[in-house]
N, C-alpha and C positions, 0 to 999 in steps of 0.2 A: 274517852281519849283514844282507846284502842281502835274505835271505829274511824276516827279521824286519821290516825296513823295508817290503818289499813287502806283507807280510801286514797291517801296520798301515795303510798307504796304501789297501789294498784295502777294509778296514773303513771307512775315512773318506772314500772316494772320492766320496760324494754331497755332502760338505760342503766339500771342498777348492776348488771353484770360487767359493765365496762372496766371497773377497777380490777376485777378478777381476771379479765381477759389480758389486761396489761401485765399482771403478775405471771400468768401462765405463759405468755409469749416471752417475757424477759427471762424467766428461769427454766425454760424448756431445755431438755437434754434428750434428744430423740433416741429411741431404741426401736428397731424394726418390729420386734416381737410385741413390745408394749403398744406400739402404734397400731398393730393389727387388732390386739385385744381392745384397745380404746375405740377404734372404729366400730367394732362389733357392739360395744356398749352404747356408743353414740347412735348407731343405726337402730338399736332396740328402742332407745328413747325417741328418735324421730319417727319410727313406725308407730309408736304409741300416740305421738302427737297427730300424725296423719289419720289414724283411726278415730281419734277424738274429734278433730276438726272436720273430718268427713261427716260426722253427725251434727256437730254444733255449728259448723259454718263460720262465716265471718264475724259472728257475735264474739268469738274468742279474741278478736283484734281490737275490740272497743277500748277506749281510754277511760270510759266512765261506767261505773256499775249500774247506773240508772238506765243505760242502754239495754241491759239484759232484762228481758221481760218474760222469757219462756224457760221452763225447766226441761232440760234434756235428760232423760233417764234410759235412753237406748244406747246400743253399742258399748263402749268402755264405761260409760256412765252408769250402766247397770251393774258394774262390778266395783267401781271406785268413784267417789265424788269429785276427785281432782286428777284425772288422768293426764291432763296437760302439764300440771306441775310435776307429776312423777316423770313424765317425759323430759321436761326441762332439767330435772335433777340428773337423769341418766345421761343426757347430752353433756351436761357440765362435768359429770364424773368421767365420761369418755374422753373429753378434751384434756382433763387432768392426767388421765392414763396415757394418752397419746404423747403429751408433753413430758411425761415422766417426772411430774412435780407432786410427789407424794404428800408433802406437808399441806398442800392445798386440798387434799382429800379430807383433811380435818376442818379446814376453813370453809369449804363449800357446804357441808351439811349445816354448820353453824349459821352461815350467811343465809342459806335457804330457810332455815327455821326462823331466823329473825325477820326475814322479809315476808315469807309466805304465810306464816301463822296469822299475823294481823290481817293480811289480805283475805285469807280463807274465812276468818271470823267475821270480817266485814261483809264478804259475799254471802255467808250463811245468814247474817242478819237481814241483808237486802232481800234474799230469796224467801226468807220467812215472811217478810212483809208482802212480797209480790205474790207468792204462791200459797201461803197459809198452810192448811192441814195437809195438802198434797206433799209439800216439802217436808213437813214434820214426819210424815210416814216414811218418806225416803231417808231422812236422817237416821231413823231408828234402825234401818236395815243395812244401808250401804256405808262402808267405812270412809272416813275423811281422807285418809291416806292408806296406801296398800290396796290389795285386791281381795275380794271375796271370791269363792269358787262357784257359788251359785248365783245366777243372774237375778237381779231385782225383778219381781213378778209384775209390777205395774209399770211397764215400760211405755215411754211416750212414742208417738207415731213418727218420729224423726227417722230418716233413712240415710244410709251411707252414700256419699257422692265423692268418688275419687277426684273428679275434675274440680269440685268445690274445695276439697282438701289441698290439692296441689296448688291451686290459685292462691289460697290463703297462706300456704306455707312458703311461698316464694321468698319472702324476707328471711325466714328462718334458714332456708337452704343457702341463701347468699351469705348470711352471717356465719354459718358453720364453715362454709368453704373459705371465707375470708380469714377466719381464725386459724384454720388449718394451714393456709398459705402463709400467714404471718408467723406461725410457730415454725414451720419448715424453713422459711426464708431467714428468720432471725437466728435459728439454730445453725444454718449454713454460714451466716456472717460470723458467728462466735467461733466456728471451727477453722476459719481461714485466717 
């Protein structure tokens, strides 16, 4: 059952933040200092995504787990198994800080846990089947979430490509910009 839930959430993961976006836009109360802090947190999250996508490429945009055939253990994947999801979390936290909606800072981690844990477990199951013992060795050393300080020793031969990362992240850039514009515009409407 968890596999089916994870597979479904994996397919829908681009759309599941929409209700949180509506909430953050509606309840936003901008503060310049918090906006600066939020942008810094958001930028750290996006830089983490760029770093990860620079190694993994367009495979990160797939809608189906079966499209993922290769294990990437270079770059950020040598330190964390899910750097893209960590980046997503930081981007979401940054948006909540920009909007000054602190109660969402409780909702966002819960929503991320409920969404990403089944996805991660399903991805791990898929990669176990695809990569076998190589993935089992990787699982033993590299944390599911968070970062380790020492790089995984058996790194894949994937290389970083900034152009590949920027190409793949265009949708993310547009989405972030759109949310910030909506927060700013809606906040202006509420103050007039």
